[in-house]
C-alpha positions in Angstrom: 26.5 53.1 -18.7 28.5 51.5 -15.8 26.0 48.6 -15.6 26.3 47.9 -19.4 30.1 48.1 -19.1 30.1 45.8 -16.1 27.9 43.3 -17.9 30.2 43.4 -20.9 33.1 42.7 -18.6 31.2 39.8 -17.0 30.6 38.2 -20.4 34.2 38.6 -21.4 36.0 37.7 -18.1 33.5 35.2 -16.7 31.1 33.7 -19.1 33.4 33.3 -22.1 36.4 32.4 -20.1 34.5 29.7 -18.2 33.1 28.3 -21.4 36.6 28.0 -22.9 38.2 26.4 -19.9 35.1 24.2 -19.1 35.4 22.7 -22.6 39.1 22.0 -21.9 38.2 20.5 -18.5 35.4 18.2 -19.9 37.8 16.7 -22.4 40.5 15.8 -19.9 41.5 12.1 -20.2 41.0 10.7 -16.7 41.4 7.0 -16.1 38.1 4.9 -16.0 36.0 8.0 -16.9 36.6 8.1 -20.6 33.9 10.0 -22.6 32.0 10.9 -19.4 33.1 14.5 -19.5 31.8 15.1 -23.0 28.5 13.7 -22.0 28.0 16.3 -19.2 26.7 19.1 -21.5 24.4 16.6 -23.3 23.0 15.5 -19.9 22.4 19.1 -19.0 20.5 19.7 -22.2 18.4 16.6 -21.6 17.7 17.8 -18.0 16.6 21.3 -19.1 14.4 20.0 -21.9 13.0 17.2 -19.9 12.0 19.3 -16.9 10.4 21.9 -19.1 8.4 19.1 -20.8 7.2 17.9 -17.3 9.3 14.8 -17.2 10.3 13.5 -13.8 14.0 12.8 -13.0 13.6 9.1 -13.4 12.3 9.4 -16.9 14.9 12.0 -17.9 17.8 9.8 -16.8 16.2 6.6 -18.2 15.9 8.2 -21.6 19.4 9.6 -21.4 20.9 6.2 -20.6 18.9 4.5 -23.3 19.8 7.0 -26.1 23.3 8.3 -25.3 25.2 5.7 -23.3 25.9 2.0 -23.2 25.1 1.7 -19.5 22.7 -1.2 -19.7 22.4 -2.2 -16.1 21.3 -0.2 -13.1 24.7 -0.7 -11.4 26.5 0.7 -14.5 24.2 3.6 -14.4 25.0 4.2 -10.8 28.7 4.2 -11.5 28.1 6.7 -14.3 26.1 9.0 -12.1 28.9 9.0 -9.5 31.3 10.2 -12.2 29.0 12.9 -13.3 28.8 14.2 -9.7 32.6 14.3 -9.6 32.7 16.3 -12.8 30.1 18.8 -11.6 31.9 19.3 -8.3 35.0 20.3 -10.2 33.0 22.4 -12.7 31.8 24.4 -9.7 35.4 24.9 -8.5 36.4 26.0 -12.0 33.6 28.5 -12.2 34.3 29.9 -8.8 37.9 30.4 -9.7 37.1 32.2 -13.0 34.6 34.4 -11.2 37.0 35.2 -8.3 39.7 36.0 -10.8 37.4 38.5 -12.6 36.3 40.1 -9.3 38.7 43.1 -9.4 37.8 43.9 -13.0 34.0 43.8 -12.3 34.4 46.1 -9.3 35.6 48.9 -11.5 32.0 49.3 -12.7 30.2 48.2 -9.6 29.2 51.6 -8.3 29.9 50.5 -4.8 30.8 53.2 -2.3 34.5 52.9 -1.4 36.1 54.5 1.7 37.6 57.1 -0.7 34.2 57.9 -2.1 32.8 58.1 1.4 35.4 60.5 2.6 34.8 62.7 -0.4 31.1 62.7 0.3 31.7 63.6 4.0 34.0 66.5 3.0 31.3 67.9 0.7 28.8 67.9 3.6 31.3 69.5 6.0 30.7 66.7 8.6 34.4 65.7 8.8 34.8 66.4 12.6 31.8 64.2 13.4 32.9 61.3 11.1 36.5 61.6 12.2 35.4 61.0 15.8 33.2 58.1 14.7 36.0 56.6 12.6 38.3 56.6 15.6 35.9 54.2 17.5 33.9 52.4 14.8 34.7 48.8 14.0 33.4 45.8 12.1 33.9 42.5 13.7 33.9 39.6 11.2 33.4 36.3 13.1 34.4 33.2 11.2 32.4 30.0 12.1 32.9 26.4 11.3 29.3 25.4 10.5 29.2 22.3 8.3 29.3 23.8 4.8 32.9 24.7 4.7 34.8 21.6 3.8 37.7 22.1 1.3 40.9 20.8 2.6 44.1 23.0 2.5 45.3 20.9 -0.4 42.3 21.7 -2.4 42.4 25.4 -1.4 46.0 25.5 -2.6 44.9 24.1 -6.0 42.1 26.7 -6.2 44.6 29.5 -5.3 47.0 28.3 -8.0 44.1 28.1 -10.5 43.0 31.6 -9.9 46.6 32.9 -10.5 46.9 30.9 -13.7 43.5 32.0 -15.0 44.4 35.6 -14.4 47.4 35.2 -16.7 45.6 32.9 -19.2 48.5 30.3 -18.9 46.6 27.6 -20.7 49.2 24.8 -20.5 49.6 25.2 -16.7 45.8 25.5 -16.3 45.5 22.2 -18.1 47.9 20.5 -15.7 46.3 22.1 -12.7 42.8 21.0 -13.7 44.1 17.5 -14.1 45.5 17.8 -10.6 42.1 19.0 -9.4 40.4 16.1 -11.2 42.6 13.6 -9.5 42.4 15.1 -6.0 39.6 14.2 -3.7 37.3 17.0 -2.8 35.6 14.9 -0.2 36.8 14.3 3.3 37.6 10.6 3.9 36.2 10.9 7.4 34.4 13.5 9.5 36.7 16.4 10.4 37.4 17.0 14.1 36.8 20.5 15.5 40.6 20.9 15.4 40.6 20.0 11.7 37.9 22.6 11.0 39.8 25.2 13.0 43.0 24.5 11.0 41.2 24.8 7.7 39.9 28.2 8.6 43.3 29.2 10.1 44.8 28.4 6.8 42.6 31.1 5.3 43.5 33.5 8.1 47.2 33.0 7.3 47.1 33.0 3.5 44.4 35.6 2.9 43.2 37.6 5.9 46.5 38.5 7.5 47.6 40.6 4.5 44.0 41.6 3.6 43.3 43.2 7.0 46.7 44.9 7.0 46.2 46.3 3.5 42.7 47.5 4.3 43.9 49.3 7.4 46.6 51.1 5.4 43.9 52.0 2.8 41.7 53.5 5.5 44.6 55.2 7.2 45.7 56.7 3.9 42.3 58.1 3.0 41.6 59.6 6.3 44.5 62.0 5.5 45.4 61.7 9.2 48.9 60.3 9.8 48.0 59.7 13.5 45.0 57.4 12.7 45.3 54.5 15.1 42.0 52.7 15.3 43.5 49.2 15.1 40.1 47.7 15.9 38.5 49.1 12.7 38.4 45.5 11.4 38.4 42.7 14.1 38.4 39.0 13.4 36.5 36.6 15.6 36.8 32.8 15.6 34.2 30.1 16.5 35.9 26.9 15.5 37.1 25.2 18.7 35.2 27.5 20.9 31.6 27.0 19.7 30.3 23.9 21.6 26.6 24.7 21.1 25.2 21.3 20.1 28.7 20.0 19.3 29.9 17.4 21.9 33.2 17.1 20.2 34.4 20.6 21.2 36.0 20.1 24.6 38.2 22.2 26.9 41.3 20.5 25.4 40.2 21.4 21.8 39.6 25.0 22.8 43.1 25.2 24.3 44.7 23.6 21.2 42.9 26.0 18.8 44.0 29.0 20.9 47.6 27.7 20.6 47.2 27.1 16.8 46.0 30.7 16.3 48.9 32.1 18.2 51.5 29.8 16.6 50.2 30.6 13.1 50.3 34.3 13.8 54.0 34.0 14.9 54.7 32.4 11.5 53.1 35.3 9.8 55.2 37.8 11.9 58.4 35.8 11.3 57.9 35.8 7.5 57.2 39.6 7.5 60.2 40.2 9.6 62.3 38.0 7.3 61.3 40.1 4.3 61.9 43.3 6.2 65.4 42.2 7.3 66.4 41.9 3.6 65.8 45.7 3.4 66.9 46.8 6.8 70.5 45.7 6.3 72.0 48.5 8.4 74.6 47.8 11.1 72.9 49.2 14.2 69.6 47.3 13.4 71.1 43.9 13.2 71.2 43.1 16.9 67.5 44.1 17.7 66.2 42.5 14.5 68.1 39.3 15.1 66.9 39.1 18.7 63.3 39.5 17.6 63.8 37.0 14.8 65.1 34.4 17.3 62.1 34.9 19.6 59.5 34.7 16.8 61.2 31.5 15.5 60.9 29.8 18.8 57.4 31.1 19.4 56.0 29.7 16.1 57.1 26.1 17.0 57.0 25.9 20.8 53.6 26.1 22.4 55.0 27.1 25.8 57.4 29.7 24.5 55.6 33.0 24.6 56.4 36.4 23.1 54.0 39.0 24.3 52.6 41.8 22.2 54.3 44.6 24.3 57.6 42.9 23.8 57.3 42.7 20.0 56.2 46.3 19.8 58.9 47.5 22.1 61.6 45.9 20.0 60.1 47.3 16.8 59.9 50.8 18.3 63.6 50.5 19.1 64.3 49.6 15.5 62.1 52.4 14.3 63.9 55.0 16.5 67.3 53.9 15.2 66.0 53.9 11.6 64.8 57.5 11.9 67.8 58.8 13.8 70.6 57.1 11.8 69.4 55.8 8.5 67.2 58.6 7.0 63.9 56.7 7.7 64.7 54.4 4.8 62.0 51.7 4.5 60.1 53.3 7.3 56.8 52.8 5.6 57.4 49.0 5.3 58.4 48.9 9.0 55.3 50.9 10.0 53.0 48.6 8.1 54.4 45.6 9.9 54.0 47.4 13.2 50.4 48.2 12.4 49.8 44.5 11.8 51.2 43.7 15.2 48.9 46.4 16.7 45.9 44.8 15.0 46.6 41.1 15.6 48.7 41.4 18.8 49.3 37.7 19.9 45.8 36.3 19.2 45.2 36.7 15.4 41.5 36.3 15.9 39.4 36.4 19.1 38.3 32.9 20.1 34.6 33.1 21.2 33.1 30.5 23.5 29.5 29.5 22.8 27.2 27.1 24.6 23.5 26.5 24.8 21.6 27.8 27.9 20.2 24.4 28.7 23.7 23.0 29.2 24.5 25.7 31.8 21.2 24.9 33.5 22.3 21.3 33.8 25.7 22.3 35.1 24.4 24.7 37.7 21.7 22.2 38.8 24.3 19.4 39.1 26.6 21.6 41.1 24.0 22.7 43.5 22.8 19.2 44.1 26.3 18.0 44.9 26.8 21.0 47.3 23.5 20.1 49.0 21.7 23.3 48.2 18.9 21.5 46.3 17.7 17.9 46.2 16.6 17.3 42.7 15.9 20.4 40.6 16.5 24.1 40.3 12.7 24.5 40.5 13.1 24.1 44.3 14.6 27.6 44.4 12.7 30.8 43.8 14.2 33.3 41.4 15.7 35.5 44.2 17.2 32.5 46.0 18.8 31.3 42.7 20.2 34.8 42.0 21.6 34.8 45.6 23.3 31.5 45.0 24.9 32.6 41.8 26.0 36.0 43.0 26.8 35.5 46.7 27.6 31.8 47.3 31.4 31.2 47.2 31.5 27.7 45.9 34.7 26.0 44.7 34.5 23.6 41.8 36.7 20.8 40.7 36.0 19.3 37.3 37.2 15.9 38.4 34.4 15.7 41.0 31.7 15.4 38.3 31.2 12.3 36.2 29.0 13.7 33.5 31.1 14.9 30.6 29.3 18.1 29.8 29.5 19.2 33.5 33.1 18.4 34.1 34.2 19.9 30.7 32.2 23.1 31.2 34.0 23.6 34.5 37.4 22.7 33.1 36.9 25.1 30.2 35.9 28.1 32.3 38.8 27.5 34.6 41.3 27.3 31.7 40.2 30.5 30.0 42.4 32.6 32.2 45.4 30.6 31.0 44.4 31.2 27.4 44.2 34.9 28.1 47.7 34.8 29.6 49.0 33.1 26.5 47.1 35.0 23.7 46.3 38.2 25.5 42.9 39.3 26.8 41.7 40.0 23.3 42.4 36.3 22.4 39.4 35.0 24.3 37.1 37.4 26.1 33.5 36.6 24.9 31.1 34.0 26.2 27.9 33.6 24.1 24.8 31.8 25.4 22.4 30.3 22.7 18.7 30.2 23.3 18.7 33.0 25.9 15.2 33.7 27.1 15.6 34.9 30.7 18.2 36.5 33.1 19.6 33.2 34.1 21.1 32.7 30.6 23.6 35.4 31.6 23.7 34.8 35.4 24.4 31.1 35.2 27.6 31.9 33.3 28.5 34.8 35.6 28.0 32.5 38.6 30.0 29.6 37.0 32.9 32.0 36.5 32.8 32.9 40.2 32.6 29.3 41.3 35.4 28.3 38.9 37.9 30.5 40.6 37.6 33.8 38.8 37.5 36.8 41.2 34.4 38.8 40.6 36.2 42.0 39.9 38.6 40.2 37.5 36.1 38.5 35.1 37.6 39.8 31.9 34.8 38.4 29.7 31.8 39.8 28.0 28.8 37.6 28.7 26.6 37.7 25.6 23.0 36.5 25.5 21.9 35.2 22.1 18.2 35.9 21.6 17.4 33.7 18.6 13.8 32.5 19.0 10.7 34.7 18.8 10.1 34.0 22.5 13.7 35.1 23.3 13.3 38.4 21.3 10.0 39.2 23.0 11.6 38.7 26.4 14.8 40.5 25.6 13.9 44.0 26.9 12.7 42.7 30.2 15.8 40.4 30.5 18.3 43.2 29.9 16.6 45.7 32.2 16.5 43.1 35.0 20.2 42.4 34.5 21.0 46.2 34.6 19.1 46.3 37.9 21.4 43.8 39.6 24.2 45.7 41.3 26.8 43.0 41.0 26.2 42.6 37.3 26.1 46.4 36.8 29.5 46.6 38.5 30.8 44.0 36.1 29.5 46.1 33.1 31.3 49.1 34.5 34.6 47.1 34.5 33.8 46.1 30.9 33.5 49.8 29.8 29.7 50.1 30.2 29.2 48.4 26.9 27.1 45.3 26.4 27.2 43.0 23.3 23.8 41.4 22.5 23.5 38.7 19.9 20.5 38.2 17.7 20.1 35.0 15.7 18.7 35.3 12.2 18.9 31.6 11.4 16.7 30.2 14.2 14.6 33.3 14.2 13.7 32.7 10.6 13.1 28.9 11.2 10.8 29.9 14.1 9.0 32.9 12.7 9.4 33.0 8.9 11.4 35.4 6.8 9.6 38.7 7.2 8.4 38.2 10.8 11.9 37.2 12.0 13.7 40.1 10.3 11.1 42.7 11.3 11.2 41.4 14.9 15.0 41.6 14.9 14.9 45.2 13.8 12.3 46.1 16.4 14.3 44.2 19.1 17.4 46.2 18.2 15.6 49.4 18.5 14.1 48.4 21.8 17.4 47.2 23.2 19.2 50.3 22.0 16.7 52.4 24.0 16.9 50.3 27.2 20.7 50.3 27.1 20.9 54.0 26.5 18.4 54.6 29.3 20.8 52.7 31.6 24.0 54.4 30.4 25.2 51.3 28.5 26.4 51.2 24.9 24.6 48.5 23.0 26.6 46.5 20.5 24.7 44.1 18.3 26.2 40.9 17.1 24.2 39.3 14.2 24.2 35.6 13.7 23.9 35.7 10.0 24.3 32.7 7.7 24.9 32.6 4.0 21.4 32.7 2.4 18.7 35.3 2.9 16.8 32.6 5.0 19.6 32.7 7.5 20.2 36.5 7.5 22.5 36.6 4.5 22.1 38.1 1.1 23.3 41.6 0.4 25.0 42.5 3.7 26.0 46.0 2.8 22.4 46.9 1.8 21.1 45.4 5.1 23.4 47.4 7.4 23.0 50.6 5.4 19.2 50.3 5.9 19.2 50.2 9.7 17.1 52.8 11.3 18.3 55.8 13.4 17.0 54.1 16.6 19.5 51.2 16.3 22.8 51.6 18.1 25.5 51.5 15.5 29.0 52.0 17.0 30.0 48.6 15.8 28.9 46.0 13.2 29.4 42.4 14.3 28.4 39.5 12.2 29.1 35.8 11.6 30.5 34.6 8.3 29.4 31.0 7.9 30.0 28.0 5.7 31.1 28.4 2.2 30.5 32.2 2.5 33.9 32.4 4.1 35.6 31.5 0.8 32.9 32.8 -1.6 32.5 36.3 -0.1 35.8 36.8 1.8 37.9 34.1 0.1 40.4 36.2 -1.8 42.3 39.3 -0.6 40.4 41.5 -3.2 37.0 40.1 -2.1 37.8 40.5 1.6 38.9 44.1 1.2 35.9 45.0 -0.9 33.3 43.3 1.3 34.9 44.5 4.6 35.1 48.0 3.1 31.3 47.8 2.3 30.6 46.9 5.9 32.6 49.9 7.0 30.9 52.4 4.6 27.5 50.9 5.4 28.0 51.4 9.1 29.6 54.8 8.9 27.1 56.2 6.4 24.2 54.9 8.4 25.6 56.6 11.5 26.1 59.8 9.7 22.8 59.8 7.8 20.7 57.7 10.2 18.1 60.5 10.5 17.1 59.7 6.9 16.3 56.1 7.9 13.1 56.5 9.7 10.0 54.4 9.5 6.8 56.3 10.2 4.0 55.1 12.5 1.9 54.3 9.4 4.7 52.4 7.7 5.4 50.5 10.9 1.7 49.5 11.1 1.8 48.3 7.6 5.1 46.3 8.2 3.5 44.8 11.3 0.4 43.8 9.3 2.5 42.2 6.5 4.7 40.5 9.1 1.7 39.0 11.0 0.0 37.9 7.8 3.1 36.2 6.4 3.8 34.6 9.7 0.3 33.2 9.9 0.8 31.5 6.5 4.3 30.2 7.5 3.1 29.0 10.9 0.2 27.1 9.3 2.9 25.4 7.1 5.0 24.5 10.2 1.9 23.1 11.9 1.0 21.0 8.8 1.1 17.3 9.6 3.4 16.7 6.6 5.9 19.4 7.4 8.6 17.4 9.2 7.8 14.1 7.4 8.2 15.9 4.0 11.7 17.0 5.1 12.6 13.6 6.5 11.4 11.6 3.5 11.6 13.8 0.5 14.6 16.0 1.2 18.3 15.6 1.9 17.8 16.5 5.6 19.1 13.3 7.1 22.0 13.2 4.7 23.7 16.3 6.1 24.8 14.3 9.1 26.1 11.5 6.9 28.3 13.7 4.8 31.8 14.2 6.2 31.4 18.0 5.9 31.6 19.1 9.6 32.1 17.7 13.0 28.8 19.1 14.3 25.7 16.8 14.6 22.7 17.7 12.4 20.5 18.5 15.4 20.7 19.5 19.0 20.0 16.8 21.5 19.4 13.1 20.8 15.6 12.7 20.7 14.4 9.9 18.6 11.5 12.0 17.3 12.7 14.9 15.1 11.3 18.3 16.2 11.7 21.7 14.5 13.1 23.2 17.6 16.0 20.7 17.8 16.7 20.9 14.1 19.7 23.0 13.2 19.0 26.0 10.9 21.8 24.9 8.6 20.4 21.5 7.7 16.9 23.0 7.7 17.6 25.8 5.3 20.1 23.7 3.4 17.6 20.9 2.7 15.1 23.4 1.2 18.0 24.7 -0.9 18.9 21.2 -2.2 15.2 20.7 -3.1 15.4 24.1 -5.0 12.4 25.2 -3.1 14.0 27.7 -0.7 10.9 27.9 1.4 12.4 29.8 4.4 13.5 32.7 2.2 10.1 33.9 1.1 7.2 31.7 2.3 4.2 33.7 3.4 5.2 36.9 1.6 3.0 36.3 -1.5 -0.1 35.6 0.7 0.5 38.6 2.9 0.8 41.0 -0.1 -2.1 39.4 -2.0 -4.4 39.8 1.0 -3.7 43.5 1.1 -4.1 43.7 -2.6 -7.5 42.2 -2.3 -8.4 45.0 0.1 -7.3 47.5 -2.5 -4.1 48.4 -0.6 -1.3 47.3 -3.1 -0.3 51.0 -3.6 0.5 51.2 0.1 2.9 48.2 -0.2 4.5 49.7 -3.3 5.1 52.9 -1.5 6.6 51.0 1.4 9.0 49.3 -1.0 10.0 52.7 -2.5 10.4 54.6 0.8 11.7 52.2 3.4 15.2 50.9 2.6 14.9 48.1 5.2 11.8 46.7 3.7 13.3 47.0 0.2 16.4 45.2 1.3 14.4 42.3 2.7 12.3 42.1 -0.6 15.5 42.0 -2.7 16.9 39.2 -0.6 13.6 37.2 -1.0 13.9 37.8 -4.8 17.3 36.2 -4.6 15.8 33.2 -2.9 13.1 33.0 -5.5 15.6 33.3 -8.3 17.4 30.2 -7.0 14.1 28.2 -6.9 13.2 25.5 -9.5 10.0 23.7 -8.7 10.2 21.9 -12.1 12.9 19.7 -10.4 10.3 18.3 -8.0 7.1 18.6 -10.0 6.8 14.8 -10.0 5.9 15.1 -6.3 2.5 16.6 -7.1 1.4 13.1 -7.9 2.9 11.6 -4.7 0.0 10.0 -2.7 1.4 11.1 0.6 3.0 14.5 -0.2 1.3 15.7 -3.4 -1.0 18.1 -1.6 1.8 19.5 0.6 4.0 20.1 -2.5 1.1 22.0 -4.1 0.9 24.3 -1.1 4.6 25.1 -1.5 4.4 25.6 -5.2 1.4 27.9 -5.1 3.1 30.2 -2.5 6.2 30.3 -4.6 4.2 31.4 -7.7 2.3 33.9 -5.6 5.4 35.3 -3.9 7.2 35.8 -7.3 4.1 37.5 -8.8 3.6 39.8 -5.8 7.2 40.8 -5.4 7.5 41.7 -9.1 4.3 43.8 -8.8 5.5 45.8 -5.8 9.0 46.3 -7.2 7.9 47.2 -10.7 10.4 44.7 -12.1 9.7 42.4 -15.0 12.0 39.6 -13.9 13.6 38.6 -10.5 16.8 40.5 -9.7 16.2 42.7 -12.8 18.4 45.5 -11.3 21.2 43.1 -10.4 22.2 41.7 -13.8 25.6 40.4 -12.8 24.3 38.5 -9.8 21.4 37.2 -11.8 23.6 35.9 -14.5 25.9 34.3 -12.0 23.0 32.6 -10.3 21.8 31.3 -13.7 25.2 29.9 -14.7 25.6 28.2 -11.3 22.1 26.7 -11.5 22.8 25.3 -14.9 26.1 23.7 -13.8 24.4 21.8 -11.0 21.2 20.9 -12.7 22.4 17.4 -13.8 23.6 16.8 -10.2 20.2 17.8 -8.8 18.3 15.6 -11.2 20.6 12.7 -10.2 19.9 13.6 -6.6 16.1 13.6 -7.0 16.3 10.4 -8.9 18.2 8.8 -6.0 15.8 10.1 -3.4 13.0 8.5 -5.4 14.7 5.1 -5.6 15.4 5.2 -1.9 11.7 5.8 -1.2 10.9 2.7 -3.4 13.2 0.4 -1.4 15.7 -0.2 -4.2 18.1 -3.1 -3.9 20.8 -0.5 -4.4 19.5 1.7 -1.6 22.9 2.1 0.0 24.5 3.3 -3.2 21.6 5.7 -3.9 22.0 7.1 -0.4 25.7 7.6 -1.1 24.8 9.5 -4.3 22.5 11.8 -2.3 25.2 12.4 0.3 27.9 13.1 -2.4 25.6 15.4 -4.4 25.3 17.8 -1.4 28.8 19.1 -1.9 28.5 20.5 -5.5 25.2 22.2 -4.9 26.3 23.8 -1.6 29.3 25.3 -3.4 27.5 26.3 -6.5 24.9 28.2 -4.4 27.7 29.8 -2.4 25.2 30.7 0.2 22.9 27.7 0.4 23.0 27.1 4.1 
């Protein structure tokens, strides 16, 4: 019943509403684009019919231009296609706004477990004492990243925010004007954003959405615990990578990191100042004027002056003074409002979000090698030292480093950054910046290089107030992780550091590069096993394991249904804290409004808490593990064969949008690590890798190999085993559901013309056959008749979005074809490909 009601609400509040306003939007009278809008639905119809009939994009567009436009020349057709792209981009924004506006209504029928539901369930099972203890320490850390698929400027975000509010009230005249404003406002950056620009864009969302959303969610949890003394201010923590994540991004410097830390603090002071201003309108009582005015003055200075600092203890002390007077003299009037403001201060302190530092292990290797050469401890290479000698250097040698002594930028900047981190902590508080993450960790030196560099950069060993976090993201790294962590625990100096850090160790696992390396099932199964193994090794050594998941938007990068994934973790995985990255357009699509943030953060909390309480129910038997292993190995063999195919990289380079990601002014980060002339898979960033498959509508990383693996077992008469695995193991079922989402967003008709390509036709057939097989096998083991059958709303949303961008994708494929043919308008066709990335990225909402 709830599902039917939800579907009815979706049709009324999303489908019908979008159709009405889309009709209005397509008829808007923009200069130089007259009649283009009304041709968009006609082009969509021709694209749908043409692809079903087996026509290639060139034929579809040629017929369209001949029969429905007066664009006689190729140049006129190019201009028309640019205008279509501009319309489609804005159609996506309109649909997003309509869907976001309907979100609260749809959640009434969602059946999602709320905090309130969860507490009622706990009370029925008489497990309240256990869960109350867990609730007092549990937290979900949502880490915002600046990967290059989040590109709306604050100006566009303001328009979108206004549009949502107007749509909610059906104010048609104002909607008309706002859509005209949207049509005339550029959605594309005129130049590549700097890391500081990216940080400011995300900080805009922190200020305008997350500040109040986190505060409201805390009050909601506090209210439903029925415990007035509830004070777990870390239950939702915000992390921040823009300006701190320098992995593969040479534009993130020590100076940028410092500026971003200041921007976070100054923006938070503005939030505090505005809250205090609103509170002062209510707390008009005589004896409160002096303390409130004094705090007001300090916050005003602190939100404009980088060097004027107001500490967290000082703010709280003044508010406690106000609270005491309010209770004693003024009957506790407006005490709830004051308490809610104080809770926000306890949550955000003076940092707003914790700025993480991230760098690739190879860069630290270079820095350490350069330092030891300059100090005369080696001649040319670290290979001259044995492991014990190198450990001794890092842990015992008291070297003093000066960034100015080193000419190589990465070396001097790494030293300068580590040296300035203490000053950032002094300004923003220790919580403001206390985590250092090392990408591509595969041995103990990934951690020890950082520990040693902190020592050499002037940090006293017993005062290194940083968690050093290895990121095991490759299959090799995950295989080595147990040995690496045990070796670290065996080092007395590092063990002493852990004791000072509360005997807890955060370990990061990267879904994106893991999937790129090992394929979808192999990577996810390996990550779960690695978590179980590391949980055991940490527990054996008296250390609390905390897992930080590097999850992207789509299933191929660890995305998909996040709640379902965390609720399905096994009992052998440490689960005191959920930590995950929120990347790209997922920031605005999944956590973009206050209602969405609260709902999805609440789902993270209930997933983690319920998993902790009922973890004993999430076991995978030895026989089930053996079957998972077999499926994993078989799917990996198929995926690995694809990776080794001689046309794998050339196909991406010549037939996909891969190289255009770096040309689009989406993000500051280069499209690949390093500067090798020859492209290799290991250097290729997961975002551009997965995103390119998404633009092709082939989504290979999200399912490739699954069909073959299941079919091979079926041929052995073992399909019943796989069906049983799907029914009984939530983790496996969650992975299959995510793969079904990837398959649902796939459309091989778009690229069917490639089957006749003399160079890539055979390769395309390999991809297409595995797609067909994977869809067939997943439907068989799930018992569903269509993909995402049990997720009607999500399925309909995907269908609508795919229809909106279909003309854009046909135009994109047409452009790629003409580029490959050496067109005289090659530069313009390349511009079309680059521009067409934006609309498709946003329509997918989790494409990269």
